[in-house]
mmCIF file as gemmi writes it, N, C-alpha and C atoms, coordinates in Angstrom:
data_model
loop_
_atom_site.group_PDB
_atom_site.id
_atom_site.type_symbol
_atom_site.label_atom_id
_atom_site.label_alt_id
_atom_site.label_comp_id
_atom_site.label_asym_id
_atom_site.label_entity_id
_atom_site.label_seq_id
_atom_site.pdbx_PDB_ins_code
_atom_site.Cartn_x
_atom_site.Cartn_y
_atom_site.Cartn_z
_atom_site.occupancy
_atom_site.B_iso_or_equiv
_atom_site.pdbx_formal_charge
_atom_site.auth_seq_id
_atom_site.auth_asym_id
_atom_site.pdbx_PDB_model_num
ATOM 1 N N . UNK Axp A 1 ? 1.158 -0.861 0.061 1 0 ? 1 A 1
ATOM 2 C CA . UNK Axp A 1 ? -0.26 0.044 0.06 1 0 ? 1 A 1
ATOM 3 C C . UNK Axp A 1 ? 0.926 1.406 -0.028 1 0 ? 1 A 1
ATOM 4 N N . UNK Axp A 2 ? 1.877 0.702 0.531 1 0 ? 2 A 1
ATOM 5 C CA . UNK Axp A 2 ? 2.585 2.65 1.265 1 0 ? 2 A 1
ATOM 6 C C . UNK Axp A 2 ? 3.671 2.261 -0.495 1 0 ? 2 A 1
ATOM 7 N N . UNK Axp A 3 ? 3.882 1.462 -1.288 1 0 ? 3 A 1
ATOM 8 C CA . UNK Axp A 3 ? 4.857 1.832 -2.067 1 0 ? 3 A 1
ATOM 9 C C . UNK Axp A 3 ? 3.555 2.195 -3.271 1 0 ? 3 A 1
ATOM 10 N N . UNK Axp A 4 ? 2.459 1.886 -3.777 1 0 ? 4 A 1
ATOM 11 C CA . UNK Axp A 4 ? 2.028 2.308 -4.523 1 0 ? 4 A 1
ATOM 12 C C . UNK Axp A 4 ? 1.124 3.835 -4.248 1 0 ? 4 A 1
ATOM 13 N N . UNK Axp A 5 ? 0.933 4.143 -3.044 1 0 ? 5 A 1
ATOM 14 C CA . UNK Axp A 5 ? 1.343 5.509 -2.414 1 0 ? 5 A 1
ATOM 15 C C . UNK Axp A 5 ? 2.25 6.559 -2.904 1 0 ? 5 A 1
ATOM 16 N N . UNK Axp A 6 ? 3.875 5.791 -2.888 1 0 ? 6 A 1
ATOM 17 C CA . UNK Axp A 6 ? 5.017 6.558 -2.964 1 0 ? 6 A 1
ATOM 18 C C . UNK Axp A 6 ? 4.503 6.71 -4.732 1 0 ? 6 A 1
ATOM 19 N N . UNK Axp A 7 ? 4.706 5.647 -5.451 1 0 ? 7 A 1
ATOM 20 C CA . UNK Axp A 7 ? 4.857 6.1 -6.756 1 0 ? 7 A 1
ATOM 21 C C . UNK Axp A 7 ? 3.442 6.483 -7.429 1 0 ? 7 A 1
ATOM 22 N N . UNK Axp A 8 ? 2.39 6.681 -6.916 1 0 ? 8 A 1
ATOM 23 C CA . UNK Axp A 8 ? 1.525 7.419 -7.482 1 0 ? 8 A 1
ATOM 24 C C . UNK Axp A 8 ? 1.742 8.403 -6.933 1 0 ? 8 A 1
ATOM 25 N N . UNK Axp A 9 ? 2.15 9.271 -5.917 1 0 ? 9 A 1
ATOM 26 C CA . UNK Axp A 9 ? 3.023 10.442 -5.402 1 0 ? 9 A 1
ATOM 27 C C . UNK Axp A 9 ? 4.285 10.864 -6.699 1 0 ? 9 A 1
ATOM 28 N N . UNK Axp A 10 ? 4.449 9.98 -7.065 1 0 ? 10 A 1
ATOM 29 C CA . UNK Axp A 10 ? 5.99 10.658 -7.665 1 0 ? 10 A 1
ATOM 30 C C . UNK Axp A 10 ? 5.308 10.846 -9.207 1 0 ? 10 A 1
ATOM 31 N N . UNK Axp A 11 ? 4.497 10.357 -9.811 1 0 ? 11 A 1
ATOM 32 C CA . UNK Axp A 11 ? 3.627 10.173 -10.936 1 0 ? 11 A 1
ATOM 33 C C . UNK Axp A 11 ? 2.979 11.38 -10.985 1 0 ? 11 A 1
ATOM 34 N N . UNK Axp A 12 ? 2.424 11.569 -9.975 1 0 ? 12 A 1
ATOM 35 C CA . UNK Axp A 12 ? 1.94 13 -9.901 1 0 ? 12 A 1
ATOM 36 C C . UNK Axp A 12 ? 2.944 14.047 -9.503 1 0 ? 12 A 1
ATOM 37 N N . UNK Axp A 13 ? 3.534 14.106 -9.345 1 0 ? 13 A 1
ATOM 38 C CA . UNK Axp A 13 ? 4.884 15.111 -9.143 1 0 ? 13 A 1
ATOM 39 C C . UNK Axp A 13 ? 5.429 15.554 -10.32 1 0 ? 13 A 1
ATOM 40 N N . UNK Axp A 14 ? 5.291 14.038 -11.796 1 0 ? 14 A 1
ATOM 41 C CA . UNK Axp A 14 ? 6.092 14.376 -12.84 1 0 ? 14 A 1
ATOM 42 C C . UNK Axp A 14 ? 4.893 14.799 -13.806 1 0 ? 14 A 1
ATOM 43 N N . UNK Axp A 15 ? 4.351 14.792 -13.178 1 0 ? 15 A 1
ATOM 44 C CA . UNK Axp A 15 ? 2.526 14.949 -14.351 1 0 ? 15 A 1
ATOM 45 C C . UNK Axp A 15 ? 2.368 16.84 -13.946 1 0 ? 15 A 1
ATOM 46 N N . UNK Axp A 16 ? 2.469 17.233 -12.711 1 0 ? 16 A 1
ATOM 47 C CA . UNK Axp A 16 ? 2.749 18.502 -12.681 1 0 ? 16 A 1
ATOM 48 C C . UNK Axp A 16 ? 3.474 19.309 -13.085 1 0 ? 16 A 1
ATOM 49 N N . UNK Axp A 17 ? 5.45 18.868 -13.101 1 0 ? 17 A 1
ATOM 50 C CA . UNK Axp A 17 ? 5.851 19.358 -13.469 1 0 ? 17 A 1
ATOM 51 C C . UNK Axp A 17 ? 5.842 19.563 -14.99 1 0 ? 17 A 1
ATOM 52 N N . UNK Axp A 18 ? 5.022 18.159 -16.274 1 0 ? 18 A 1
ATOM 53 C CA . UNK Axp A 18 ? 5.141 18.237 -16.85 1 0 ? 18 A 1
ATOM 54 C C . UNK Axp A 18 ? 3.941 19.538 -18.056 1 0 ? 18 A 1
ATOM 55 N N . UNK Axp A 19 ? 3.26 19.247 -16.979 1 0 ? 19 A 1
ATOM 56 C CA . UNK Axp A 19 ? 2.351 20.651 -17.18 1 0 ? 19 A 1
ATOM 57 C C . UNK Axp A 19 ? 2.428 21.979 -16.864 1 0 ? 19 A 1
ATOM 58 N N . UNK Axp A 20 ? 3.483 22.348 -16.288 1 0 ? 20 A 1
ATOM 59 C CA . UNK Axp A 20 ? 3.842 23.569 -16.046 1 0 ? 20 A 1
ATOM 60 C C . UNK Axp A 20 ? 4.953 23.688 -17.239 1 0 ? 20 A 1
ATOM 61 N N . UNK Axp A 21 ? 5.687 22.424 -17.411 1 0 ? 21 A 1
ATOM 62 C CA . UNK Axp A 21 ? 6.581 23.368 -18.72 1 0 ? 21 A 1
ATOM 63 C C . UNK Axp A 21 ? 6.142 23.407 -19.806 1 0 ? 21 A 1
ATOM 64 N N . UNK Axp A 22 ? 4.919 22.561 -19.773 1 0 ? 22 A 1
ATOM 65 C CA . UNK Axp A 22 ? 4.059 22.728 -20.927 1 0 ? 22 A 1
ATOM 66 C C . UNK Axp A 22 ? 3.68 23.934 -21.442 1 0 ? 22 A 1
ATOM 67 N N . UNK Axp A 23 ? 3.18 24.699 -20.229 1 0 ? 23 A 1
ATOM 68 C CA . UNK Axp A 23 ? 2.289 25.521 -20.11 1 0 ? 23 A 1
ATOM 69 C C . UNK Axp A 23 ? 3.444 27.031 -20.224 1 0 ? 23 A 1
ATOM 70 N N . UNK Axp A 24 ? 4.596 27.148 -19.99 1 0 ? 24 A 1
ATOM 71 C CA . UNK Axp A 24 ? 5.579 27.971 -20.129 1 0 ? 24 A 1
ATOM 72 C C . UNK Axp A 24 ? 6.042 27.716 -21.637 1 0 ? 24 A 1
ATOM 73 N N . UNK Axp A 25 ? 6.589 26.846 -22.663 1 0 ? 25 A 1
ATOM 74 C CA . UNK Axp A 25 ? 6.941 26.893 -23.796 1 0 ? 25 A 1
ATOM 75 C C . UNK Axp A 25 ? 5.302 27.139 -24.659 1 0 ? 25 A 1
ATOM 76 N N . UNK Axp A 26 ? 4.175 26.795 -24.354 1 0 ? 26 A 1
ATOM 77 C CA . UNK Axp A 26 ? 3.01 27.419 -25.106 1 0 ? 26 A 1
ATOM 78 C C . UNK Axp A 26 ? 2.556 28.932 -24.883 1 0 ? 26 A 1
ATOM 79 N N . UNK Axp A 27 ? 3.079 29.618 -23.837 1 0 ? 27 A 1
ATOM 80 C CA . UNK Axp A 27 ? 2.881 30.737 -23.644 1 0 ? 27 A 1
ATOM 81 C C . UNK Axp A 27 ? 4.26 31.245 -24.412 1 0 ? 27 A 1
ATOM 82 N N . UNK Axp A 28 ? 5.268 31.232 -24.711 1 0 ? 28 A 1
ATOM 83 C CA . UNK Axp A 28 ? 6.215 31.557 -25.07 1 0 ? 28 A 1
ATOM 84 C C . UNK Axp A 28 ? 6.259 31.514 -26.684 1 0 ? 28 A 1
ATOM 85 N N . UNK Axp A 29 ? 5.226 30.573 -27.181 1 0 ? 29 A 1
ATOM 86 C CA . UNK Axp A 29 ? 5.295 30.453 -28.805 1 0 ? 29 A 1
ATOM 87 C C . UNK Axp A 29 ? 3.909 31.249 -28.827 1 0 ? 29 A 1
ATOM 88 N N . UNK Axp A 30 ? 2.834 31.633 -28.015 1 0 ? 30 A 1
ATOM 89 C CA . UNK Axp A 30 ? 2.177 32.517 -28.217 1 0 ? 30 A 1
ATOM 90 C C . UNK Axp A 30 ? 2.386 34.002 -28.299 1 0 ? 30 A 1
ATOM 91 N N . UNK Axp A 31 ? 3.648 33.739 -27.573 1 0 ? 31 A 1
ATOM 92 C CA . UNK Axp A 31 ? 4.361 35.586 -27.351 1 0 ? 31 A 1
ATOM 93 C C . UNK Axp A 31 ? 5.107 36.025 -28.889 1 0 ? 31 A 1
ATOM 94 N N . UNK Axp A 32 ? 5.865 34.324 -29.427 1 0 ? 32 A 1
ATOM 95 C CA . UNK Axp A 32 ? 6.442 34.973 -30.994 1 0 ? 32 A 1
ATOM 96 C C . UNK Axp A 32 ? 5.262 34.861 -32.034 1 0 ? 32 A 1
ATOM 97 N N . UNK Axp A 33 ? 4.21 34.427 -31.714 1 0 ? 33 A 1
ATOM 98 C CA . UNK Axp A 33 ? 3.432 34.653 -32.579 1 0 ? 33 A 1
ATOM 99 C C . UNK Axp A 33 ? 2.643 36.074 -32.853 1 0 ? 33 A 1
ATOM 100 N N . UNK Axp A 34 ? 2.672 36.919 -31.812 1 0 ? 34 A 1
ATOM 101 C CA . UNK Axp A 34 ? 2.091 38.223 -31.283 1 0 ? 34 A 1
ATOM 102 C C . UNK Axp A 34 ? 2.888 38.915 -32.137 1 0 ? 34 A 1
ATOM 103 N N . UNK Axp A 35 ? 4.46 38.656 -31.845 1 0 ? 35 A 1
ATOM 104 C CA . UNK Axp A 35 ? 5.117 39.454 -32.234 1 0 ? 35 A 1
ATOM 105 C C . UNK Axp A 35 ? 5.703 39.373 -33.757 1 0 ? 35 A 1
ATOM 106 N N . UNK Axp A 36 ? 5.53 37.866 -34.524 1 0 ? 36 A 1
ATOM 107 C CA . UNK Axp A 36 ? 5.502 38.017 -35.846 1 0 ? 36 A 1
ATOM 108 C C . UNK Axp A 36 ? 4.723 38.254 -36.572 1 0 ? 36 A 1
ATOM 109 N N . UNK Axp A 37 ? 3.208 37.954 -36.365 1 0 ? 37 A 1
ATOM 110 C CA . UNK Axp A 37 ? 2.921 38.312 -37.054 1 0 ? 37 A 1
ATOM 111 C C . UNK Axp A 37 ? 1.937 40.011 -36.503 1 0 ? 37 A 1
ATOM 112 N N . UNK Axp A 38 ? 1.993 41.058 -37.175 1 0 ? 38 A 1
ATOM 113 C CA . UNK Axp A 38 ? 1.22 42.286 -36.743 1 0 ? 38 A 1
ATOM 114 C C . UNK Axp A 38 ? -0.246 42.361 -37.265 1 0 ? 38 A 1
ATOM 115 N N . UNK Axp A 39 ? -0.999 41.738 -37.512 1 0 ? 39 A 1
ATOM 116 C CA . UNK Axp A 39 ? -2.283 42.42 -37.183 1 0 ? 39 A 1
ATOM 117 C C . UNK Axp A 39 ? -2.672 40.954 -36.367 1 0 ? 39 A 1
ATOM 118 N N . UNK Axp A 40 ? -2.483 40.076 -35.612 1 0 ? 40 A 1
ATOM 119 C CA . UNK Axp A 40 ? -2.497 39.138 -34.806 1 0 ? 40 A 1
ATOM 120 C C . UNK Axp A 40 ? -2.446 39.732 -33.055 1 0 ? 40 A 1
ATOM 121 N N . UNK Axp A 41 ? -3.278 40.063 -31.752 1 0 ? 41 A 1
ATOM 122 C CA . UNK Axp A 41 ? -3.453 40.575 -31.032 1 0 ? 41 A 1
ATOM 123 C C . UNK Axp A 41 ? -3.299 39.823 -29.604 1 0 ? 41 A 1
ATOM 124 N N . UNK Axp A 42 ? -4.194 38.64 -30.284 1 0 ? 42 A 1
ATOM 125 C CA . UNK Axp A 42 ? -4.057 37.863 -29.132 1 0 ? 42 A 1
ATOM 126 C C . UNK Axp A 42 ? -4.08 36.24 -29.772 1 0 ? 42 A 1
ATOM 127 N N . UNK Axp A 43 ? -3.706 34.904 -28.827 1 0 ? 43 A 1
ATOM 128 C CA . UNK Axp A 43 ? -3.045 33.713 -29.475 1 0 ? 43 A 1
ATOM 129 C C . UNK Axp A 43 ? -4.428 33.081 -30.293 1 0 ? 43 A 1
ATOM 130 N N . UNK Axp A 44 ? -5.533 33.505 -29.306 1 0 ? 44 A 1
ATOM 131 C CA . UNK Axp A 44 ? -7.028 32.914 -29.729 1 0 ? 44 A 1
ATOM 132 C C . UNK Axp A 44 ? -7.73 33.416 -31.042 1 0 ? 44 A 1
ATOM 133 N N . UNK Axp A 45 ? -7.121 34.246 -31.829 1 0 ? 45 A 1
ATOM 134 C CA . UNK Axp A 45 ? -7.162 35.084 -32.934 1 0 ? 45 A 1
ATOM 135 C C . UNK Axp A 45 ? -6.28 34.414 -34.257 1 0 ? 45 A 1
ATOM 136 N N . UNK Axp A 46 ? -4.746 33.764 -33.572 1 0 ? 46 A 1
ATOM 137 C CA . UNK Axp A 46 ? -4.184 32.853 -34.479 1 0 ? 46 A 1
ATOM 138 C C . UNK Axp A 46 ? -4.713 31.352 -34.765 1 0 ? 46 A 1
ATOM 139 N N . UNK Axp A 47 ? -5.596 31.058 -33.517 1 0 ? 47 A 1
ATOM 140 C CA . UNK Axp A 47 ? -5.625 29.499 -33.655 1 0 ? 47 A 1
ATOM 141 C C . UNK Axp A 47 ? -6.94 29.808 -34.553 1 0 ? 47 A 1
ATOM 142 N N . UNK Axp A 48 ? -7.615 30.795 -34.682 1 0 ? 48 A 1
ATOM 143 C CA . UNK Axp A 48 ? -9.197 31.11 -35.643 1 0 ? 48 A 1
ATOM 144 C C . UNK Axp A 48 ? -8.715 31.295 -36.758 1 0 ? 48 A 1
ATOM 145 N N . UNK Axp A 49 ? -7.477 32.039 -37.532 1 0 ? 49 A 1
ATOM 146 C CA . UNK Axp A 49 ? -7.586 32.245 -38.717 1 0 ? 49 A 1
ATOM 147 C C . UNK Axp A 49 ? -6.764 31.145 -39.249 1 0 ? 49 A 1
ATOM 148 N N . UNK Axp A 50 ? -7.363 31.238 -40.757 1 0 ? 50 A 1
ATOM 149 C CA . UNK Axp A 50 ? -6.968 30.015 -41.616 1 0 ? 50 A 1
ATOM 150 C C . UNK Axp A 50 ? -5.143 30.47 -42.03 1 0 ? 50 A 1
ATOM 151 N N . UNK Axp A 51 ? -4.338 29.6 -41.822 1 0 ? 51 A 1
ATOM 152 C CA . UNK Axp A 51 ? -3.11 29.49 -42.389 1 0 ? 51 A 1
ATOM 153 C C . UNK Axp A 51 ? -2.894 28.956 -43.314 1 0 ? 51 A 1
ATOM 154 N N . UNK Axp A 52 ? -1.813 29.908 -44.372 1 0 ? 52 A 1
ATOM 155 C CA . UNK Axp A 52 ? -1.467 29.416 -45.754 1 0 ? 52 A 1
ATOM 156 C C . UNK Axp A 52 ? -0.12 28.686 -45.69 1 0 ? 52 A 1
ATOM 157 N N . UNK Axp A 53 ? -0.338 27.829 -46.963 1 0 ? 53 A 1
ATOM 158 C CA . UNK Axp A 53 ? 0.733 26.968 -46.362 1 0 ? 53 A 1
ATOM 159 C C . UNK Axp A 53 ? 2.928 27.871 -47.671 1 0 ? 53 A 1
ATOM 160 N N . UNK Axp A 54 ? 3.61 28.163 -47.009 1 0 ? 54 A 1
ATOM 161 C CA . UNK Axp A 54 ? 4.392 28.787 -47.546 1 0 ? 54 A 1
ATOM 162 C C . UNK Axp A 54 ? 5.383 28.182 -48.605 1 0 ? 54 A 1
ATOM 163 N N . UNK Axp A 55 ? 4.526 26.821 -48.84 1 0 ? 55 A 1
ATOM 164 C CA . UNK Axp A 55 ? 5.038 26.479 -49.996 1 0 ? 55 A 1
ATOM 165 C C . UNK Axp A 55 ? 4.143 26.408 -50.473 1 0 ? 55 A 1
ATOM 166 N N . UNK Axp A 56 ? 4.477 26.881 -52.494 1 0 ? 56 A 1
ATOM 167 C CA . UNK Axp A 56 ? 3.496 27.099 -53.335 1 0 ? 56 A 1
ATOM 168 C C . UNK Axp A 56 ? 3.809 25.622 -54.673 1 0 ? 56 A 1
ATOM 169 N N . UNK Axp A 57 ? 2.575 25.716 -55.504 1 0 ? 57 A 1
ATOM 170 C CA . UNK Axp A 57 ? 3.138 24.267 -56.175 1 0 ? 57 A 1
ATOM 171 C C . UNK Axp A 57 ? 4.572 24.453 -56.997 1 0 ? 57 A 1
ATOM 172 N N . UNK Axp A 58 ? 4.977 25.013 -57.534 1 0 ? 58 A 1
ATOM 173 C CA . UNK Axp A 58 ? 6.162 25.266 -58.36 1 0 ? 58 A 1
ATOM 174 C C . UNK Axp A 58 ? 7.766 24.591 -57.551 1 0 ? 58 A 1
ATOM 175 N N . UNK Axp A 59 ? 7.258 24.95 -56.255 1 0 ? 59 A 1
ATOM 176 C CA . UNK Axp A 59 ? 8.359 25.396 -55.566 1 0 ? 59 A 1
ATOM 177 C C . UNK Axp A 59 ? 9.721 24.275 -54.867 1 0 ? 59 A 1
ATOM 178 N N . UNK Axp A 60 ? 10.234 23.64 -54.944 1 0 ? 60 A 1
ATOM 179 C CA . UNK Axp A 60 ? 10.86 22.609 -54.224 1 0 ? 60 A 1
ATOM 180 C C . UNK Axp A 60 ? 11.309 22.363 -52.668 1 0 ? 60 A 1
ATOM 181 N N . UNK Axp A 61 ? 11.439 21.729 -51.941 1 0 ? 61 A 1
ATOM 182 C CA . UNK Axp A 61 ? 12.26 21.562 -50.59 1 0 ? 61 A 1
ATOM 183 C C . UNK Axp A 61 ? 13.023 22.443 -50.486 1 0 ? 61 A 1
ATOM 184 N N . UNK Axp A 62 ? 14.228 22.247 -51.537 1 0 ? 62 A 1
ATOM 185 C CA . UNK Axp A 62 ? 15.761 22.831 -51.5 1 0 ? 62 A 1
ATOM 186 C C . UNK Axp A 62 ? 14.877 24.372 -51.115 1 0 ? 62 A 1
ATOM 187 N N . UNK Axp A 63 ? 14.355 25.064 -52.035 1 0 ? 63 A 1
ATOM 188 C CA . UNK Axp A 63 ? 13.644 26.239 -52.013 1 0 ? 63 A 1
ATOM 189 C C . UNK Axp A 63 ? 13.41 27.109 -50.978 1 0 ? 63 A 1
ATOM 190 N N . UNK Axp A 64 ? 12.346 25.701 -50.39 1 0 ? 64 A 1
ATOM 191 C CA . UNK Axp A 64 ? 11.53 25.819 -49.003 1 0 ? 64 A 1
ATOM 192 C C . UNK Axp A 64 ? 12.657 26.043 -48.067 1 0 ? 64 A 1
ATOM 193 N N . UNK Axp A 65 ? 13.39 25.32 -47.788 1 0 ? 65 A 1
ATOM 194 C CA . UNK Axp A 65 ? 14.375 25.851 -46.713 1 0 ? 65 A 1
ATOM 195 C C . UNK Axp A 65 ? 15.691 26.296 -47.194 1 0 ? 65 A 1
ATOM 196 N N . UNK Axp A 66 ? 15.524 26.631 -48.097 1 0 ? 66 A 1
ATOM 197 C CA . UNK Axp A 66 ? 16.289 27.922 -47.984 1 0 ? 66 A 1
ATOM 198 C C . UNK Axp A 66 ? 15.695 29.196 -47.661 1 0 ? 66 A 1
ATOM 199 N N . UNK Axp A 67 ? 14.415 29.131 -47.709 1 0 ? 67 A 1
ATOM 200 C CA . UNK Axp A 67 ? 13.8 30.497 -47.438 1 0 ? 67 A 1
ATOM 201 C C . UNK Axp A 67 ? 13.734 30.492 -45.831 1 0 ? 67 A 1
ATOM 202 N N . UNK Axp A 68 ? 13.335 29.202 -45.125 1 0 ? 68 A 1
ATOM 203 C CA . UNK Axp A 68 ? 12.993 28.972 -43.985 1 0 ? 68 A 1
ATOM 204 C C . UNK Axp A 68 ? 14.341 29.268 -43.102 1 0 ? 68 A 1
ATOM 205 N N . UNK Axp A 69 ? 15.354 29.44 -43.763 1 0 ? 69 A 1
ATOM 206 C CA . UNK Axp A 69 ? 17.037 29.41 -43.324 1 0 ? 69 A 1
ATOM 207 C C . UNK Axp A 69 ? 17.064 31.204 -42.919 1 0 ? 69 A 1
ATOM 208 N N . UNK Axp A 70 ? 16.915 31.253 -44.154 1 0 ? 70 A 1
ATOM 209 C CA . UNK Axp A 70 ? 17.172 32.577 -44.274 1 0 ? 70 A 1
ATOM 210 C C . UNK Axp A 70 ? 15.807 34.163 -43.603 1 0 ? 70 A 1
ATOM 211 N N . UNK Axp A 71 ? 14.523 33.315 -43.459 1 0 ? 71 A 1
ATOM 212 C CA . UNK Axp A 71 ? 14.137 34.1 -42.253 1 0 ? 71 A 1
ATOM 213 C C . UNK Axp A 71 ? 14.071 34.141 -41.097 1 0 ? 71 A 1
ATOM 214 N N . UNK Axp A 72 ? 14.687 32.664 -40.495 1 0 ? 72 A 1
ATOM 215 C CA . UNK Axp A 72 ? 15.253 32.381 -39.286 1 0 ? 72 A 1
ATOM 216 C C . UNK Axp A 72 ? 16.492 33.298 -38.38 1 0 ? 72 A 1
ATOM 217 N N . UNK Axp A 73 ? 17.219 34.023 -39.941 1 0 ? 73 A 1
ATOM 218 C CA . UNK Axp A 73 ? 18.565 33.914 -39.329 1 0 ? 73 A 1
ATOM 219 C C . UNK Axp A 73 ? 17.902 36.483 -39.541 1 0 ? 73 A 1
ATOM 220 N N . UNK Axp A 74 ? 16.445 36.692 -40.307 1 0 ? 74 A 1
ATOM 221 C CA . UNK Axp A 74 ? 16.32 37.872 -40.18 1 0 ? 74 A 1
ATOM 222 C C . UNK Axp A 74 ? 16.579 38.05 -41.756 1 0 ? 74 A 1
ATOM 223 N N . UNK Axp A 75 ? 17.608 37.703 -42.298 1 0 ? 75 A 1
ATOM 224 C CA . UNK Axp A 75 ? 17.693 38.939 -44.16 1 0 ? 75 A 1
ATOM 225 C C . UNK Axp A 75 ? 16.824 37.671 -45.183 1 0 ? 75 A 1
ATOM 226 N N . UNK Axp A 76 ? 16.173 38.519 -45.816 1 0 ? 76 A 1
ATOM 227 C CA . UNK Axp A 76 ? 15.758 38.308 -47.154 1 0 ? 76 A 1
ATOM 228 C C . UNK Axp A 76 ? 16.417 36.98 -48.41 1 0 ? 76 A 1
ATOM 229 N N . UNK Axp A 77 ? 16.085 36.215 -48.97 1 0 ? 77 A 1
ATOM 230 C CA . UNK Axp A 77 ? 16.718 35.49 -50.205 1 0 ? 77 A 1
ATOM 231 C C . UNK Axp A 77 ? 16.937 36.437 -51.23 1 0 ? 77 A 1
ATOM 232 N N . UNK Axp A 78 ? 18.1 36.378 -51.407 1 0 ? 78 A 1
ATOM 233 C CA . UNK Axp A 78 ? 18.497 37.223 -52.478 1 0 ? 78 A 1
ATOM 234 C C . UNK Axp A 78 ? 17.685 36.573 -54.028 1 0 ? 78 A 1
């Protein structure tokens, strides 16, 4: 009985820690979206807007990776 109670306590502790970590990550992602997308002021708006794919029909994966690489460094592709 004591072992089961102890294991349950450890499990609940790790569940609590995992929930806190997920909340922190979600809040940081939300802040990033709000700063990046100019016409979004709340995360709920971003969830309800239709998002379009950055890849069009004629682009290859290499072009997409090149664009992603430049967008993360803050400079535009030439």
